[in-house]
N, C-alpha and C positions, 0 to 999 in steps of 0.2 A: 504493500500500500504506500509506503514511503516513496518508492521509486515512481509509482503512479502519480502521486501528488506532485513530485518534483517535475515529472514529465509534463503534467498539466500546466504548471507554472512556467516552464520553459516554452511551451506552446503559446501561452498567452503573451509572453514577451515577444516572440517572433511575430505573432499577429499584430501586436501593438506597433511594432516597427513598420509593418507592411512590406517587409522585404522577404518574400517567400522563396525566391530562387537563389541558389548558391552564388551565382555571379551577378545578381542584380542589386545587391546591397552595398552599403558604404562602410559598414562596420565588420566586426569579426564574424565569420561564417560559422553557423552551427555544424555544417558538414565538415568544414576544416577541423573543428574541434573534435568531432566524432572520429574522424580518421586518425587524429593524433592519439586519442584515447585507445582506439583499436590497436595501433602500433605498440603502445606501451603494454596493454593487457595481453596481447597475443604474442609479443616478443618477435615482431617482424620489422623489417626496415621500411616496407611500403604497404599502405592500405588505401584502397580506392573504393569509396562508397558509390553504389549504383542503385537502380530502382527496383531490382528483384534478384532472386537467386539465379533465375534463368539467365538474366542479363550478365550476372557475374560469371557464369560458366562460359558464355559466348565471348565475353571480353577477355577472359583468361586464355581461351583457345586462340583468339586473335593475337594476344600478347605473346603466346608461345610459338606463333608462326604456323599453326596447324591449318591445313586447307585441302583443296581438291586432290584426290588420289591418296590421301592419308587415311589410315584406319585408326580408330580410337576405341580402345577396349573399355567396356562399361559393364557393371554387374547387371544381372537379369532381374534383380530385385532392387528397385529404386524408383523415385518419382520420374515420370516420363521425360522431364526436362534434361536429365543426365544423358539420355540417348538422343534427344532432339537437338541439343546444343551443337554436337559435331556436324549435323546436317546443315545447321545455320551458317557454318563457315565453309561448307562444301566438302567436308570429310564424311566418312560413314562410320556408324557405330558397329562394333562387334561384341556380341553378347558373351559374357563370362559367368560361369556358375558362382553362386554364393555357397559357402560351406555352413556347418552347423552354427557358426557364430553369427550368421545372417549377413556377413560381409564378404567382399570379393575373395574368392578362393585363389591363393597364390599358385597352387598346383595347376588349376585349369587356366589361369592367366598365362602361365608359361606354355601350355599346350596350344593356346589360341594365337600366339604371336606369329606373324608372318613378316616377310621382307617389307611389307607396306605399313606395318604397325609403327605409329609415331608417338602415341600418347596413351596413357591409362588414367581413368578417373575412378579411383577407389571411393566408395561412399560410406560414411560413418552413419549407418541407419539407426534410428531409435535411440540415439545417444550411446550406441554400441560401437566401439572403435575397431577399425580394421587392423590387420596384422601388418602394420606399416614397415616393420623391419624386413620382413620377407618380401613385401611388395617393392620396397625401394631397392632391395638386392636384385630382384628380377629385372626391374627397370634399368638399373645401372648396367647389368650384363647385356641388355639388348638395346641400349641407347634410347629408352622411352622417356618422354616428358611425363611427370606425375602431377596431376591436378587433383587435389583432394576436394571432394564434395563433402564439406562439413556442415551443410545446410541444416541437418537434423541433429547436430552435436556442437552447437556454438559454445565455446568455452571449455569443453571437456578435454581432459589430458590423456595422453598416451605416453607412458614411461617418462613422465616429467615434462613433456612438451605439449603445448596446446595443439589439438588437431587443427589442420589448416595451415600450420606453420612448418610442416615436416617435408612436404613435397616441393616441387619447383614453384607451385602456386597452390593456393587454397581458396575456396569460395564459401560464403555464408549466405543464408537467407534470413530475412526478418519478417516473413509473412505471419499471419495470425496464429500459426501453429508451432512456431519455433521458440527456442529458449528465451530470446528477447525479440520483441515484435513491434512493428510500426504499421501493421496492415499489409504493406508491401515494402520491399527494400532488400538490399543485398550488399555484398562487399567482396573485393578481390584482395587477397593477401599474397605477398611474395617478398623474397629477398633478392630477386633478380631485377636489376634496374631496367634492362631492356624490356622484359615482360611487362613491368609496371608502366613504362613510358608508352608502349604500343597500346596497352589496355586503356590508359588514360586518354590518349588521342582518339581511340575508337569510341569511348563512352561519351565524347563531347565533340559534336561536329564543328563547333566554333573554337576548338582548343587553340588554334594557331593565333587567335586574337587575345588570348588570356595573358595576363601579366606573369612573367616567369617562363613562358613557353619557350623562349629562345635558349633556356638552360637545358632543354631536353636534347639528348644526343641521338635518339632514334630517328630513322628516316620518316618523314611526314607521310601519314596515311589518312584516307578519308574516313571520318567517323559517322556515328549516328547520335541519337540523344538517349542515353541511358542514365542521365544524371539523377542523383537523389535530391529531393527537395528539402528545404530547411526544416519544415515541420517534422519530417520523418526523423531527421538527426536529433532534433530537440526531444522527441519522444524516446529515442533510443539511448541517449547518453546516461540518464540516471539508471536505466535498466542495466546497462553495461557495468556501471559501478557496483550494482547489487548482484551481479551474475554469480560470483563465487559463493555467496550466501545461498542463492537459489540452488546451485548445484549440490551444495552440502545438504540442503533439505531433501533434494532428490535421493541422495545416498542414504540418508536416514530413513526416508520412506521406503526405500528399496529393502532395507533390512527388516522393517516391520512387515511388509507384504510377504517377503520370503518366509518369515516365521509363521504367518497365518496360513499361507498356502501349504507349507510343509506339514502342518497339523490337520489339514483338511483331508477329505476322502480322496482327493486327487493324488495324494502321496502314495496311496495303495494302487493307483492306476498307472504308475510309472512316471509321475511328474519329475522333471529334472530341469535345472537351470541351463539356459543357453550359454555356452562357453564365452568368456570375455577375455580379450587380449591384454587387459590391464585391470585385474580384479580389484586392486586397491583403490582405483579411481572410478569404479563403475558408477554411472549415473543413469543407467537405463536398465530395464528388466524385461526379459522374455523367457518363456518356459516352453518346453516341448514334451511330446509323448511319443511312444511307439505306436499307440492307438490313435488314429485320426479322430475317431468318435469322441474321445476324451477332450481333444482340442476344440472340437465343435461345441461341446457342452460348456467348457470353460469360457470360450470366446463369446458366448451369448450373455455373459454376466457383465454387470456394470463396471466400466473402467478397463475391460479386457476386449481384445479383438483378435480373431484368428487371422493370420497374415495372408492366407490364401484368399481372403475376402476383402483385400485392400485396394481393389479397383486398379487405378492407373499407376500403382506402384509395382505391378506385376506384368512382366513383359508380354504375355499373350493378350493383354488388354490394351496395349499401345496401338490403338487403331490408326492413328495418324502416321505412326512409323511404318506399320504394315502396308498402308496405302501406297507409299512410295510415289506420291504425286508431288512433283516439284512446284514451286510457286510460279515457275515458267519453264517450258520444255527445254530451253537452252541453259537452264540453271539447275540441272539434275545431278546431284552428287554421285548417284550410282553410275552415271555415264562415265565418270572418271575412275571408278573402282576397277582394280586389276582382276577381280574375281567376283563370283556371285556370293553374296553375304546372306546367310540363313538367319532370319528372325522368327522362324516358325515355332509353333508350340513344342516341337520336339528338340529344339536347339539347346535347351538347358533343363533336362528332365530332373536332375538332382535338386535344382532350385524349387521346382513345383512340388516335389516330394517333401522337402524340408518345410516349406511354408504351409503345406496342408496339415501338418501336425504341430505347428508352432503358434503360440499366442504372445502378443505384446501386452504388457500391463502398464497402465497409466500410473505414474507416481505423483501426480497432482501436487506440484510444488506450491501452488497457490493456497492450498489448505494448511491451516495450523496442524501440527503433528497430532494432537489429540483427536481432531476431527478425521484425519487420515487414518488413524488407528481404528476408529470405528468403521470407516469405509472399508478398510482392508478385511476386517472381521466379517462384514456382510458379504463381501466379494467371495471370500473363501468358504463361507458356510451356507450361502444361498441355496 
């Protein structure tokens, strides 16, 4: 509530000035301040605020020089934007299985690499972190750019480092369902100056007229408008300051829910925790069963959902990807592909099997711990 009150006050201040655009005001920009806060909090050299997580993915790919003829490896379980972003820059997505951790499988990643592979986008789903050590090793061996999709894990740590700061670039989303939120919004993080400069030029079509533009060393490219408005940054800054406290509450609620589920009847039906690649920092919770029927039953309870029922997060439901209809016939990414790419239902069967018997559990950080304890008890014993 404190962060909300401060966000409201910051919003009123921006509205009072009447300067709603990052580059339209005469005073200090809220977006500038938010980017500075992000750099400090996430431990990166460069942060670029944009208007959505999808925009952040596209800008990061542009920053990394990914384009026509390139293959980008993406997990088969993620929001559809992870697969759509490569198509937006003329590249094509290649589906990779997730493993029992619900994140990209490094073994299948290695199997799916071809001479045309240029980048991989590991996704930290449900606040569950990827096996970044293994992924970075595979990427280094094959010369792949790593762009972390940390949209669903803003602020979470992997072995002492914030997710989004480990790969060559990372991206965040701040939409309504993320750890910090402004309705819509996103960010690109990187320690690579060229990636940042190209992404910055791309996110602002008028960048060449901005003060300080001459300091950029990257070759000028034509951009679009992906800029974050001042109001979004004003809402986000106090939430970012309170993020670690929120994540700690998620971890506390995780322990409460595990205890309640463990003493429920589901423990006798083979309930087990989804493996986590950094157990000490775990801020998300998912459970699985050998019996899919048990997952269906638990997934019908309040605060729980079976992952096979998550719509556009599951690759067989990515209708726009399957259509392969370009915005114009002469702008078809698949025409540049060196081979036929399979996005069909049989391309990642392990992912479908795993998600069919796995449930994600909401840790409701907005609830006081006593209220969450009561909710957890009802969820486990309903």
